[in-house]
C-alpha positions as CSV (number, residue, x, y, z in Angstrom):
1,X,-1.9,-2.0,26.5
2,X,-0.8,1.2,28.3
3,X,0.0,4.3,26.2
4,X,3.7,4.5,25.5
5,X,6.3,6.1,23.3
6,X,6.8,3.7,20.4
7,X,10.3,2.3,20.0
8,X,10.3,1.5,16.4
9,X,13.1,-0.6,14.8
10,X,13.4,-1.6,11.1
11,X,11.5,-4.8,10.5
12,X,11.7,-5.5,6.8
13,X,10.8,-4.3,3.3
14,X,8.2,-5.1,0.6
15,X,9.6,-4.6,-2.9
16,X,7.0,-3.6,-5.5
17,X,7.5,-4.9,-9.0
18,X,5.9,-4.1,-12.3
19,X,6.6,-6.8,-14.8
20,X,9.7,-7.8,-12.8
21,X,11.0,-4.2,-12.7
22,X,11.2,-2.5,-9.3
23,X,8.8,0.5,-9.1
24,X,9.1,1.1,-5.4
25,X,9.3,-0.3,-1.9
26,X,7.7,0.0,1.4
27,X,9.9,0.0,4.5
28,X,8.2,-1.6,7.5
29,X,9.1,-0.6,11.0
30,X,7.8,-2.4,14.2
31,X,7.5,-1.1,17.8
32,X,9.6,-3.2,20.1
33,X,7.0,-2.7,22.9
34,X,3.6,-3.2,21.3
35,X,4.6,-4.8,17.9
36,X,2.5,-2.2,16.0
37,X,3.7,-1.8,12.4
38,X,4.6,1.5,10.8
39,X,5.3,2.0,7.0
40,X,7.1,4.4,4.7
41,X,6.9,4.2,0.9
42,X,9.8,4.8,-1.3
43,X,9.3,5.6,-5.1
44,X,12.2,5.5,-7.5
45,X,13.0,9.0,-8.7
46,X,11.0,10.8,-6.0
47,X,13.3,13.0,-3.9
48,X,10.7,15.2,-2.1
49,X,10.5,14.9,1.7
50,X,7.2,14.2,3.4
51,X,5.6,17.0,5.4
52,X,5.5,15.2,8.7
53,X,8.1,13.9,11.1
54,X,7.8,10.3,12.4
55,X,5.6,7.5,11.5
56,X,1.8,7.9,10.9
57,X,-0.1,5.5,13.3
58,X,-3.0,3.5,12.2
59,X,-6.3,3.0,14.1
60,X,-6.6,-0.3,15.9
61,X,-8.9,-1.8,13.1
62,X,-6.8,-0.7,10.2
63,X,-4.0,-2.4,8.3
64,X,-1.2,-1.1,6.0
65,X,-1.9,-1.8,2.3
66,X,-0.9,-0.9,-1.2
67,X,-3.7,0.3,-3.4
68,X,-2.8,-0.5,-7.1
69,X,-4.5,1.1,-10.1
70,X,-3.9,-0.2,-13.7
71,X,-5.2,2.1,-16.5
72,X,-4.4,2.3,-20.2
73,X,-2.0,5.0,-19.2
74,X,0.1,2.7,-16.9
75,X,0.2,1.5,-13.2
76,X,0.0,3.7,-10.1
77,X,0.2,2.7,-6.5
78,X,-0.3,4.3,-3.1
79,X,0.3,3.3,0.5
80,X,-3.0,3.4,2.4
81,X,-4.6,2.5,5.8
82,X,-7.3,0.0,5.0
83,X,-10.2,-1.5,6.9
84,X,-13.5,-3.1,5.8
85,X,-16.1,-0.4,5.0
86,X,-13.5,2.3,4.5
87,X,-13.7,4.6,1.4
88,X,-10.4,5.5,0.0
89,X,-10.2,8.6,-2.2
90,X,-8.1,7.7,-5.3
91,X,-6.8,9.4,-8.5
92,X,-6.7,6.8,-11.4
93,X,-5.2,9.7,-13.5
94,X,-4.6,13.4,-12.9
95,X,-8.0,14.0,-14.5
96,X,-10.0,11.0,-13.1
97,X,-10.7,10.9,-9.4
98,X,-12.9,8.1,-7.9
99,X,-13.6,6.6,-4.6
100,X,-12.7,3.0,-3.8
101,X,-14.5,1.0,-1.2
102,X,-12.8,-1.7,0.9
103,X,-14.9,-4.9,1.3
104,X,-14.9,-7.2,4.3
105,X,-12.4,-9.5,2.7
106,X,-10.1,-6.4,1.9
107,X,-10.9,-6.6,-1.8
108,X,-11.8,-3.3,-3.4
109,X,-14.3,-1.9,-5.9
110,X,-15.1,1.5,-7.2
111,X,-18.3,3.0,-5.8
112,X,-19.4,4.3,-9.2
113,X,-18.2,3.2,-12.6
114,X,-16.5,5.8,-14.6
115,X,-15.4,5.4,-18.2
116,X,-11.7,5.0,-18.3
117,X,-11.5,4.2,-14.7
118,X,-8.7,1.8,-13.6
119,X,-8.7,-1.8,-12.4
120,X,-8.0,-1.6,-8.7
121,X,-6.4,-4.1,-6.3
122,X,-5.5,-3.9,-2.6
123,X,-2.6,-5.9,-1.1
124,X,-2.1,-6.1,2.7
125,X,1.5,-5.5,3.4
126,X,1.8,-7.7,6.4
127,X,1.3,-10.6,4.0
128,X,4.6,-9.6,2.0
129,X,7.2,-8.4,4.5
130,X,10.6,-9.3,3.1
131,X,9.1,-10.5,-0.1
132,X,8.5,-9.1,-3.5
133,X,5.0,-8.2,-4.5
134,X,4.4,-8.2,-8.2
135,X,1.7,-5.6,-8.8
136,X,1.9,-5.4,-12.6
137,X,1.0,-8.9,-13.8
138,X,-2.7,-9.6,-14.1
139,X,-3.4,-12.9,-12.2
140,X,0.1,-13.2,-10.4
141,X,-0.3,-12.1,-6.9
142,X,3.3,-12.3,-5.7
143,X,6.8,-13.6,-6.4
144,X,9.0,-15.2,-3.8
145,X,12.2,-13.3,-3.0
146,X,14.9,-14.5,-5.3
147,X,18.0,-15.6,-3.4
């Protein structure tokens, strides 16, 4: 497709839950011309503005995802651009930084095991648009939107 100025319109949301409590959301926007997705994370209690204007654009082979880390200290999550073979720098805690590698099936694993390191999961956002994603329960992948 020819290069163009994106005309992004609101497309939907992915609500992120931890044990049925909302911990954040990801707003999803879509270009009306090329159908490319753009994402913006929303965290409860966070009022700082991001340093850029507009939507970050992914490379053709990347997909928007949420990287979830569960440690004994709690749960953290981040919006990431994922693709097989990509290494994602990640902080399990303020003191513990590790690299997480994305496998061909979009599962993740830490490159080297570190004591106290979290349990990591990667969820592709296009699978959950306008749905709730339960990221806090072990073994429960998602919860249908309650109506």
